[in-house]
C-alpha positions as CSV (number, residue, x, y, z in Angstrom):
1,X,25.3,23.0,16.9
2,X,23.7,24.3,13.7
3,X,20.7,26.5,14.1
4,X,17.9,27.0,11.6
5,X,19.4,30.3,10.5
6,X,22.8,28.8,9.9
7,X,23.1,27.9,6.2
8,X,24.6,24.7,5.0
9,X,27.7,25.2,2.9
10,X,28.1,23.3,-0.3
11,X,30.2,20.2,0.5
12,X,28.9,19.9,4.0
13,X,27.5,16.5,4.8
14,X,24.6,16.6,7.3
15,X,24.2,13.6,9.6
16,X,20.4,13.6,9.8
17,X,17.4,14.2,7.5
18,X,15.7,16.5,9.9
19,X,18.8,18.8,10.0
20,X,18.9,18.9,6.3
21,X,15.1,19.7,6.1
22,X,15.5,22.5,8.6
23,X,18.3,24.0,6.5
24,X,16.4,23.6,3.2
25,X,13.1,25.1,4.6
26,X,15.1,28.2,5.8
27,X,16.6,28.6,2.4
28,X,13.3,28.1,0.6
29,X,11.6,30.6,2.9
30,X,14.1,33.2,2.0
31,X,13.9,32.4,-1.7
32,X,10.0,32.6,-1.7
33,X,9.9,36.2,-0.4
34,X,8.6,38.4,-3.1
35,X,8.2,35.5,-5.5
36,X,5.7,32.9,-4.1
37,X,3.3,32.4,-1.2
38,X,4.5,30.4,1.7
39,X,1.2,28.7,2.6
40,X,-1.7,27.0,0.7
41,X,-4.9,28.9,1.4
42,X,-8.3,27.5,0.3
43,X,-10.8,29.9,-1.2
44,X,-13.8,28.3,0.3
45,X,-12.5,26.3,3.3
46,X,-11.6,22.6,3.3
47,X,-14.1,20.3,1.6
48,X,-14.2,17.5,-0.9
49,X,-14.0,18.1,-4.7
50,X,-17.7,17.7,-5.3
51,X,-18.2,19.7,-2.1
52,X,-16.5,22.7,-3.8
53,X,-18.8,22.3,-6.8
54,X,-21.8,22.3,-4.4
55,X,-20.4,25.5,-2.8
56,X,-19.9,27.3,-6.0
57,X,-23.4,26.2,-7.2
58,X,-24.8,28.0,-4.2
59,X,-22.7,31.1,-4.3
60,X,-22.1,31.6,-8.0
61,X,-24.7,29.3,-9.7
62,X,-24.5,30.9,-13.2
63,X,-20.7,31.1,-13.4
64,X,-19.4,28.8,-16.1
65,X,-17.8,25.7,-14.6
66,X,-17.1,23.8,-17.8
67,X,-16.8,24.8,-21.4
68,X,-16.5,22.3,-24.3
69,X,-16.8,23.7,-27.7
70,X,-20.0,25.7,-27.8
71,X,-21.4,24.0,-24.7
72,X,-21.2,26.0,-21.5
73,X,-22.1,24.2,-18.2
74,X,-22.8,26.4,-15.2
75,X,-21.9,25.4,-11.6
76,X,-25.7,24.9,-11.0
77,X,-26.0,22.5,-14.0
78,X,-22.7,20.7,-13.2
79,X,-23.8,20.1,-9.6
80,X,-27.2,18.9,-10.6
81,X,-25.9,16.5,-13.2
82,X,-23.3,15.2,-10.9
83,X,-25.9,14.6,-8.1
84,X,-28.2,12.7,-10.5
85,X,-25.5,10.5,-12.0
86,X,-24.4,9.7,-8.4
87,X,-28.0,8.7,-7.8
88,X,-27.8,6.4,-10.9
89,X,-24.6,4.8,-9.6
90,X,-26.1,4.3,-6.2
91,X,-29.2,2.6,-7.7
92,X,-26.9,0.2,-9.4
93,X,-25.3,-0.8,-6.1
94,X,-22.2,1.4,-6.1
95,X,-21.1,1.9,-2.5
96,X,-18.2,3.8,-0.8
97,X,-14.9,2.1,-1.6
98,X,-16.3,0.4,-4.8
99,X,-14.3,1.2,-8.0
100,X,-15.9,2.7,-11.1
101,X,-13.9,2.9,-14.3
102,X,-14.1,6.0,-16.5
103,X,-12.8,5.1,-20.0
104,X,-13.5,8.4,-21.9
105,X,-11.6,11.0,-24.0
106,X,-11.7,14.6,-23.0
107,X,-15.4,15.5,-22.8
108,X,-18.0,16.9,-20.2
109,X,-19.1,13.3,-19.4
110,X,-15.7,12.5,-18.0
111,X,-15.8,15.4,-15.6
112,X,-19.4,14.6,-14.5
113,X,-18.6,11.0,-14.1
114,X,-15.5,11.6,-12.0
115,X,-17.4,14.0,-9.7
116,X,-20.4,11.6,-9.4
117,X,-18.1,8.8,-8.4
118,X,-16.5,10.9,-5.7
119,X,-19.9,12.1,-4.6
120,X,-20.9,8.5,-3.8
121,X,-17.7,7.9,-1.9
122,X,-16.6,5.4,-4.5
123,X,-13.2,5.2,-6.2
124,X,-12.5,6.9,-9.5
125,X,-10.5,4.7,-11.9
126,X,-9.5,6.8,-15.0
127,X,-8.8,4.4,-17.9
128,X,-6.5,5.3,-20.8
129,X,-8.9,5.4,-23.9
130,X,-5.9,4.5,-26.1
131,X,-5.5,1.1,-24.4
132,X,-5.7,-2.1,-26.4
133,X,-7.4,-5.1,-25.0
134,X,-4.4,-6.7,-23.1
135,X,-3.6,-3.4,-21.4
136,X,-7.2,-2.7,-20.5
137,X,-7.7,-6.2,-19.2
138,X,-4.8,-5.8,-16.8
139,X,-6.3,-2.6,-15.4
140,X,-9.8,-4.0,-15.1
141,X,-8.6,-7.1,-13.4
142,X,-6.3,-5.2,-11.0
143,X,-8.7,-2.4,-10.1
144,X,-11.9,-4.5,-10.2
145,X,-14.5,-1.9,-11.2
146,X,-18.0,-3.2,-11.3
147,X,-19.2,-0.4,-13.6
148,X,-17.4,1.2,-16.5
149,X,-18.4,4.5,-18.1
150,X,-17.2,4.4,-21.7
151,X,-17.5,5.8,-25.2
152,X,-19.1,4.0,-28.2
153,X,-15.8,4.0,-30.1
154,X,-14.2,2.1,-27.2
155,X,-17.0,-0.3,-26.5
156,X,-15.5,-3.0,-28.7
157,X,-12.2,-3.0,-26.9
158,X,-14.0,-3.1,-23.6
159,X,-16.1,-6.1,-24.6
160,X,-12.9,-7.9,-25.7
161,X,-11.2,-7.1,-22.4
162,X,-13.9,-7.5,-19.8
163,X,-14.2,-11.4,-19.8
164,X,-13.0,-12.6,-16.4
165,X,-13.2,-9.2,-14.8
166,X,-15.7,-7.8,-12.2
167,X,-17.4,-5.5,-14.8
168,X,-21.1,-6.1,-14.6
169,X,-22.6,-2.8,-16.0
170,X,-21.5,-0.4,-18.8
171,X,-22.8,3.1,-19.5
172,X,-22.0,4.5,-22.9
173,X,-21.7,8.2,-22.3
174,X,-22.2,9.3,-25.9
175,X,-25.4,7.2,-26.3
176,X,-27.7,10.2,-25.7
177,X,-30.7,8.0,-24.6
178,X,-28.6,6.1,-22.0
179,X,-26.7,9.2,-20.8
180,X,-29.8,11.4,-20.5
181,X,-31.5,8.6,-18.5
182,X,-28.4,8.4,-16.2
183,X,-28.2,12.2,-15.6
184,X,-32.0,12.4,-15.4
185,X,-32.1,9.9,-12.5
186,X,-33.3,10.9,-9.1
187,X,-30.5,12.7,-7.3
188,X,-28.4,11.1,-4.6
189,X,-29.0,14.1,-2.4
190,X,-25.8,13.7,-0.3
191,X,-22.1,14.0,-0.8
192,X,-19.5,11.7,0.8
193,X,-17.3,13.9,3.0
194,X,-14.3,11.7,4.0
195,X,-11.3,13.5,2.7
196,X,-9.0,10.7,3.6
197,X,-10.9,7.7,2.2
198,X,-9.5,6.1,-1.0
199,X,-10.9,8.2,-3.9
200,X,-8.9,7.4,-7.0
201,X,-6.6,4.8,-8.5
202,X,-4.3,6.6,-10.9
203,X,-2.2,4.1,-12.8
204,X,1.5,4.7,-13.5
205,X,2.9,4.5,-16.9
206,X,4.3,1.0,-16.4
207,X,8.0,1.9,-17.1
208,X,9.1,-0.8,-14.6
209,X,6.7,-3.7,-15.2
210,X,2.9,-3.6,-15.5
211,X,1.2,-0.3,-14.4
212,X,0.4,0.0,-10.7
213,X,-2.5,1.8,-9.2
214,X,-1.5,4.8,-7.0
215,X,-4.0,5.3,-4.2
216,X,-5.0,8.9,-3.9
217,X,-7.5,10.6,-1.6
218,X,-9.5,13.7,-2.0
219,X,-7.2,15.5,0.4
220,X,-4.4,14.8,-2.0
221,X,-6.5,16.3,-4.8
222,X,-7.6,19.4,-3.0
223,X,-4.1,20.1,-1.7
224,X,-2.8,19.9,-5.3
225,X,-5.5,22.1,-6.7
226,X,-5.1,24.7,-4.1
227,X,-1.3,24.7,-4.5
228,X,-1.8,25.3,-8.2
229,X,-4.2,28.2,-7.5
230,X,-2.0,29.8,-4.9
231,X,1.1,29.3,-7.1
232,X,0.0,32.0,-9.5
233,X,1.3,34.5,-7.0
234,X,-0.6,36.5,-4.3
235,X,-4.2,35.4,-4.8
236,X,-5.7,37.7,-7.4
237,X,-9.2,39.0,-6.7
238,X,-10.7,37.0,-9.6
239,X,-13.2,34.2,-9.9
240,X,-10.7,31.4,-9.8
241,X,-8.5,29.8,-12.4
242,X,-9.7,29.8,-16.0
243,X,-7.7,26.9,-17.3
244,X,-7.5,25.7,-20.9
245,X,-6.7,22.0,-21.1
246,X,-6.1,19.8,-24.1
247,X,-4.0,17.3,-22.1
248,X,-5.8,14.0,-21.7
249,X,-7.8,14.3,-18.4
250,X,-7.3,10.5,-17.7
251,X,-3.7,11.5,-17.3
252,X,-3.1,13.0,-13.8
253,X,-1.6,16.3,-15.1
254,X,-4.7,16.8,-17.2
255,X,-6.9,15.9,-14.2
256,X,-5.1,18.6,-12.2
257,X,-5.3,21.4,-14.9
258,X,-8.6,20.4,-16.6
259,X,-10.7,19.5,-13.6
260,X,-9.3,20.0,-10.1
261,X,-7.6,23.4,-10.2
262,X,-10.4,25.3,-12.0
263,X,-13.3,23.7,-10.1
264,X,-11.8,23.8,-6.6
265,X,-10.9,27.5,-7.2
266,X,-14.4,28.3,-8.4
267,X,-13.0,29.0,-11.9
268,X,-13.7,27.6,-15.3
269,X,-12.4,24.6,-17.2
270,X,-12.1,25.2,-20.9
271,X,-11.7,21.7,-22.1
272,X,-10.6,20.7,-25.6
273,X,-10.7,17.2,-27.0
274,X,-7.1,17.5,-28.3
275,X,-4.4,20.0,-29.4
276,X,-5.8,22.3,-32.0
277,X,-4.0,25.6,-32.5
278,X,-7.1,27.3,-34.0
279,X,-9.3,26.2,-31.2
280,X,-6.7,27.2,-28.6
281,X,-6.3,30.7,-29.9
282,X,-10.1,31.2,-30.1
283,X,-10.7,29.8,-26.7
284,X,-8.1,31.9,-24.9
285,X,-9.4,35.1,-26.4
286,X,-13.1,34.2,-26.0
287,X,-13.0,32.9,-22.4
288,X,-10.2,35.0,-21.0
289,X,-8.1,32.0,-20.2
290,X,-5.5,32.6,-17.4
291,X,-3.4,29.4,-17.6
292,X,-2.6,26.5,-19.9
293,X,0.1,24.0,-20.1
294,X,1.7,22.8,-23.4
295,X,4.9,21.7,-24.9
296,X,7.5,24.1,-26.3
297,X,6.3,22.9,-29.7
298,X,2.7,23.9,-28.9
299,X,3.8,27.5,-28.1
300,X,5.9,27.7,-31.3
301,X,3.0,26.6,-33.4
302,X,0.8,29.3,-31.9
303,X,3.4,32.0,-32.5
304,X,3.7,31.0,-36.2
305,X,0.0,30.6,-36.7
306,X,-1.3,33.0,-39.5
307,X,-4.1,34.3,-37.3
308,X,-2.0,34.7,-34.1
309,X,-2.0,38.5,-34.2
310,X,-5.8,38.6,-34.5
311,X,-6.4,37.2,-31.0
312,X,-6.0,38.9,-27.7
313,X,-4.1,36.5,-25.5
314,X,-3.3,39.0,-22.7
315,X,-5.4,37.2,-20.1
316,X,-3.0,34.3,-20.3
317,X,-0.8,35.4,-17.3
318,X,0.4,31.9,-16.4
319,X,1.4,30.1,-19.6
320,X,3.2,26.9,-18.5
321,X,5.4,24.8,-20.7
322,X,6.9,21.3,-20.5
323,X,10.3,20.7,-22.2
324,X,9.7,17.1,-23.4
325,X,11.5,17.4,-26.7
326,X,12.4,21.0,-27.4
327,X,13.6,23.1,-24.5
328,X,12.4,26.4,-23.3
329,X,15.0,29.1,-24.1
330,X,15.4,32.8,-23.3
331,X,14.9,33.5,-27.0
332,X,11.5,31.8,-27.1
333,X,10.4,33.4,-23.8
334,X,11.3,36.9,-25.1
335,X,9.5,36.2,-28.4
336,X,6.3,35.1,-26.6
337,X,6.3,38.0,-24.2
338,X,6.8,40.5,-27.1
339,X,4.0,38.9,-29.0
340,X,1.4,38.5,-26.2
341,X,2.3,41.2,-23.6
342,X,4.6,41.8,-20.6
343,X,2.4,39.9,-18.1
344,X,2.5,36.7,-20.1
345,X,5.8,35.0,-19.2
346,X,6.5,31.4,-20.3
347,X,7.9,29.2,-17.6
348,X,8.4,25.5,-16.9
349,X,5.3,23.9,-15.3
350,X,6.5,21.7,-12.4
351,X,8.2,18.5,-11.3
352,X,5.9,15.7,-10.3
353,X,4.8,12.1,-10.9
354,X,1.6,10.1,-10.7
355,X,2.6,9.0,-7.2
356,X,2.7,12.7,-5.9
357,X,-0.3,14.0,-7.9
358,X,2.4,15.6,-10.2
359,X,2.3,19.4,-9.3
360,X,5.0,19.4,-6.6
361,X,7.0,22.5,-7.5
362,X,6.6,26.1,-8.6
363,X,8.9,28.1,-10.9
364,X,7.2,31.4,-10.4
365,X,9.5,34.4,-9.7
366,X,12.7,33.0,-11.1
367,X,12.3,34.4,-14.6
368,X,14.0,37.7,-14.1
369,X,17.2,37.6,-16.0
370,X,16.2,34.1,-17.2
371,X,17.7,32.7,-13.9
372,X,15.6,29.6,-14.3
373,X,17.1,28.9,-17.8
374,X,20.7,29.5,-17.0
375,X,21.6,26.1,-15.6
376,X,22.6,22.8,-17.2
377,X,19.5,20.8,-16.1
378,X,15.8,21.3,-16.0
379,X,14.9,23.9,-13.4
380,X,11.9,22.8,-11.3
381,X,11.7,25.6,-8.8
382,X,10.7,25.5,-5.1
383,X,8.5,22.8,-3.6
384,X,4.9,23.9,-3.1
385,X,4.3,24.9,0.6
386,X,3.9,21.7,2.7
387,X,6.0,19.5,0.4
388,X,9.7,18.7,1.1
389,X,12.4,17.3,-1.2
390,X,15.5,15.5,0.0
391,X,18.3,14.4,-2.2
392,X,19.7,11.1,-0.8
393,X,22.3,8.5,-1.7
394,X,20.7,5.8,-3.8
395,X,22.4,3.0,-1.8
396,X,22.5,4.3,1.8
397,X,19.5,6.6,1.7
398,X,21.6,9.3,3.6
399,X,20.9,12.9,2.8
400,X,23.5,14.5,0.4
401,X,25.0,18.0,0.6
402,X,23.6,20.9,-1.3
403,X,24.5,20.7,-5.0
404,X,25.3,17.0,-5.0
405,X,23.2,14.8,-7.3
406,X,21.3,11.8,-5.9
407,X,17.9,10.3,-5.7
408,X,14.9,12.7,-5.3
409,X,12.7,11.8,-2.4
410,X,9.4,13.5,-1.6
411,X,7.1,13.9,1.4
412,X,4.0,16.0,1.6
413,X,0.2,16.1,1.6
414,X,-0.3,14.7,-2.0
415,X,2.0,11.6,-1.9
416,X,0.2,8.4,-2.6
417,X,-1.1,6.4,0.4
418,X,0.2,3.1,-1.1
419,X,0.2,1.2,-4.3
420,X,-3.0,-0.7,-4.8
421,X,-2.6,-4.4,-3.9
422,X,1.2,-4.1,-4.2
423,X,2.7,-4.3,-0.7
424,X,6.2,-5.1,-1.9
425,X,6.3,-2.1,-4.3
426,X,4.8,0.1,-1.6
427,X,7.5,-1.0,0.9
428,X,10.3,-0.4,-1.7
429,X,9.0,3.1,-2.6
430,X,7.7,4.5,0.7
431,X,10.4,4.4,3.4
432,X,10.7,6.5,6.5
433,X,7.7,8.6,5.4
434,X,9.3,9.6,2.1
435,X,8.6,8.5,-1.5
436,X,11.8,7.3,-3.2
437,X,11.2,8.4,-6.8
438,X,14.0,6.7,-8.7
439,X,14.7,10.2,-10.3
440,X,18.0,11.9,-10.1
441,X,18.2,15.5,-9.1
442,X,20.1,18.1,-7.1
443,X,19.1,21.1,-4.9
444,X,20.7,24.4,-5.3
445,X,21.6,27.0,-2.7
446,X,18.1,28.6,-2.8
447,X,16.5,25.2,-2.1
448,X,15.3,24.8,-5.7
449,X,15.1,21.4,-7.4
450,X,16.9,20.6,-10.6
451,X,15.9,17.4,-12.5
452,X,18.6,15.3,-14.1
453,X,16.7,12.2,-15.2
454,X,15.8,8.6,-14.2
455,X,18.4,6.5,-12.3
456,X,18.1,3.8,-14.9
457,X,19.1,6.3,-17.6
458,X,22.3,7.5,-15.9
459,X,25.4,6.7,-17.9
460,X,28.7,5.6,-16.2
461,X,31.9,6.5,-18.2
462,X,34.8,4.9,-16.4
463,X,32.9,5.5,-13.1
464,X,32.0,9.1,-13.9
465,X,28.3,9.9,-13.9
466,X,26.8,11.4,-17.0
467,X,23.2,12.7,-16.7
468,X,21.4,12.5,-20.1
469,X,19.2,15.5,-19.2
470,X,22.3,17.7,-18.7
471,X,23.9,16.7,-22.0
472,X,20.6,17.2,-23.8
473,X,20.2,20.7,-22.3
474,X,23.7,21.7,-23.4
475,X,23.2,20.3,-26.9
476,X,19.9,22.2,-27.2
477,X,21.9,25.4,-27.0
478,X,23.3,24.9,-30.4
479,X,21.4,27.1,-32.8
480,X,20.7,24.3,-35.2
481,X,19.5,21.8,-32.7
482,X,15.7,21.4,-32.1
483,X,15.9,18.4,-29.7
484,X,18.3,15.8,-28.4
485,X,18.0,12.5,-26.7
486,X,21.0,10.9,-25.0
487,X,21.2,7.1,-24.3
488,X,23.9,4.8,-23.0
489,X,26.0,2.6,-25.3
490,X,28.1,-0.2,-24.0
491,X,31.9,0.4,-24.5
492,X,34.6,-2.2,-23.9
493,X,37.1,0.5,-22.7
494,X,34.9,3.0,-20.9
495,X,32.1,0.7,-19.6
496,X,29.5,3.0,-21.2
497,X,29.5,6.2,-23.3
498,X,26.8,8.7,-24.2
499,X,25.2,8.5,-27.7
500,X,23.0,11.5,-28.8
501,X,20.2,11.3,-31.3
502,X,19.6,14.9,-32.5
503,X,17.0,16.6,-34.6
504,X,18.1,19.7,-36.4
505,X,16.2,22.6,-37.8
506,X,14.9,22.3,-41.4
507,X,17.5,23.1,-44.0
508,X,20.5,22.9,-41.5
509,X,23.7,21.8,-43.1
510,X,25.4,21.0,-39.7
511,X,26.9,17.5,-39.6
512,X,27.1,15.0,-36.7
513,X,30.9,15.6,-36.6
514,X,30.5,19.3,-36.3
515,X,27.9,19.0,-33.5
516,X,30.2,16.7,-31.6
517,X,33.1,19.1,-32.0
518,X,30.8,21.9,-30.8
519,X,29.8,19.8,-27.8
520,X,33.4,19.2,-26.9
521,X,33.7,22.9,-26.3
522,X,30.5,23.0,-24.2
523,X,31.0,20.2,-21.7
524,X,33.5,18.1,-19.9
525,X,35.3,15.6,-22.1
526,X,33.8,12.4,-20.6
527,X,30.3,13.8,-21.3
528,X,30.8,14.5,-25.0
529,X,28.5,12.2,-26.9
530,X,28.7,10.5,-30.2
531,X,26.1,12.2,-32.4
532,X,23.6,10.8,-34.9
533,X,21.1,13.1,-36.7
534,X,17.6,11.9,-37.2
535,X,14.7,13.4,-39.2
536,X,12.3,12.7,-36.3
537,X,12.6,11.4,-32.7
538,X,10.2,8.7,-31.7
539,X,7.5,10.0,-29.3
540,X,5.0,8.4,-26.9
541,X,1.3,9.3,-26.9
542,X,2.0,11.9,-24.2
543,X,4.8,13.6,-26.2
544,X,7.8,12.2,-24.4
545,X,10.8,10.8,-26.3
546,X,10.9,7.0,-26.5
547,X,14.3,6.5,-25.0
548,X,13.9,2.7,-24.8
549,X,13.4,2.6,-28.6
550,X,16.5,4.8,-29.1
551,X,18.6,2.6,-26.8
552,X,17.5,-0.5,-28.7
553,X,18.4,1.3,-32.0
554,X,21.8,2.2,-30.6
555,X,22.4,-1.4,-29.5
556,X,21.2,-2.8,-32.9
557,X,23.3,-0.4,-35.0
558,X,26.0,-0.6,-32.3
559,X,27.0,2.7,-32.5
560,X,30.3,0.9,-32.6
561,X,31.0,3.1,-35.5
562,X,30.8,6.0,-33.1
563,X,29.1,8.4,-35.5
564,X,30.5,11.9,-35.3
565,X,34.0,10.9,-34.7
566,X,36.0,8.9,-32.0
567,X,34.9,9.0,-28.4
568,X,37.2,11.2,-26.3
569,X,39.3,9.6,-23.6
570,X,37.8,9.5,-20.2
571,X,39.4,11.7,-17.5
């Protein structure tokens, strides 16, 4: 019989999930030592999100809670405005469990509105301000908010979409008279304290049909925020996270970094309306920002900014990046560290999705020798304490051995309760207490997760699995390649074959044929893609490559010409 201390060997097949979990937890405990904490510890006990704001308003009332441009809002001011807006909501009939839509760009009103909704015990429904009427109508009909807090620039779309919905009242947050009246209302004077009640409907991106509302509680939020705080290493004796956020806060990653992590930790949210390198450099230096998350392109833009050297960025000890298009490389990490200081080490942010509140792993401590960048897939690190990953067979659901790719499943304190009003989708995704993500990954011998892509994106070449993320990572190692996106193309002989759309550095003379020949020396024959060079890759509003559009392009142009030379024979 296997004991907890007996390691599973690659190639072993464990008969039960609990055996696999015991083995993985033992590996992860060993891997965390000297790198990451093994528990999540709250700075001020366990309480609701507005309860933390109340606590910091009592214990550190003048500490900046929220910074937006030249406006600085202390914890005392944030708590008071939240309480008064909660009173306004209550006076308009909002009760625990009622939904309230917040359709705003990044601004202080968004933060105040979210906290006020939670304070009443109602349900926060963040609405994408980029929605057109049809998209907005779907979310309003599905979530059923009675009140929507919006912006004047969005009021026209809201008016167009609200017919036939439950919306009865609208507050325009940038109408100074209306907003001042709302935050000048008599305070509610109490804070809902049920950590496990429905608190938010965070809608998915709609990659498989119309977007679904993920039911999240404040316990999910607090666990996520605390894991982010603790994940910086042994808790520093500071005043919480100072987080710079230009990610949209209606997006759950922006909510985590721009609202939850700083406010739960008693720190400061430095909120920007959008990406602006001048504003980012100024804000980091002025407010002693300790963490931010951006794309690789964002960090490159900062490094090449003409005023970069004039700003002291040494406070930024947890710079996080997301390899959406360009990949984090050892060269970029070394360049950033040399420019900013030895304590500022660029690393990948985390694995996650809306269903799990999106901050499920931590890469801290694996940067020595660029261990985290040496593989052929995106390194996601260890699960945050309390969260478990299992890699299972897509068909049988059985756990797979260490190193073998399969479906990523997740369990832990931040996994959604269910999909809102979608019992069939809930039953399909939540099975045996685990969320089946539809993502492909593998777990290494340390218990770290590696992300390989979505199941629907996997390419089968004569039955052999080709993971687009793996091919993209290998292609990105070519010195002339900025980014690559790999999609499947139907092939009469092979079933499918990989087709790579590549963006190269300005002025590069490298050809598609030369890139393909280089790839043939970097990966197994059946993985070598046909190559097509594009000036730009199509991107979504959140900076991800539009693979659906590229797949349609490949189908339309047929890549029957097999750009870059003939496809190699399958093994």
